[in-house]
C-alpha angles and dihedrals in degrees: 000000000000113000112236103140096107114168093013091063114095111245090010091162092061117046094203092045090048091055095047093045093049092049089053092050091047091047089051093048092047087053092056101264105150092194091057091048090051088056089052089054090053091049100044107027097084092055094044090048094047092052091046090052092053090049099044104026095219128098097209092048091046089054091051092049092051092050093048089046091061093042090057092041092056091055092046102038097097092055089045091053093047091053091056102046101215138042090239092057093041089052091052093053099035096093094053091045092053093047088050091055092049092049091055092047089052091048092052093046091051095047088061091058125075124244091256094093090056091052091048091049092050090051089049093048092048091050092050093046094051091044090056092043091052093049091052089048089054094037112025091187094049114133120222111220123236089242092055090047092051092047090052095047094046092051093046092050092048088055092061125093110260095249093053095043092051095050093045095048095049094045106035101028101029096033097225118158122243093257093055092047090049090054092049096046100033091235130123115266091242088053090052091050091053092049091052091051093049091045091052092049091050092048089048091056093051099039096037097097093050097041095038093233121171125218096271100043119109130214105231 
């Protein structure tokens, strides 16, 4: 799992110290130390919640997903530790494991909903894309705000099928390699690669008018 925790990571100023400190915290949490587990929540929650927000597109739901992720993790932590042999190995794999839990929670949540929200999200994304394109046509030097860009991207992602959205978010926005995504999702790496390609094509169709993409250009 790519390390992006920064100031939340214990011993962040010293890479070797950070690894050792995290392993000690993981070891304590796996042994039932609630204080150590609270430290893990502080370290990993921003990452888990950020990915959940990309996948689900709603801050309140993303917070709920993050909370449920750590509730489930607490109940499964002992088994997770046993499967990895040492606190050092467990610490190295913990981030991917937590993201995997959150991905499954998002998947379960979205399966309970109808396809209507996806259709609505696609309509919103297309409206935003054409609105931005029209403004650029009238004012070639017009600047698209970060807020508008984020709204457009969130709507476009929400319009994708869950399997494509998950693969695309983890690969394109989180920078994970195909092997790591395969571990998180339980799919083969080649299947993940296919989902990423399909997701990029789908996003290109939605975002094309706003981003002025041609038929061959990829979203990376």
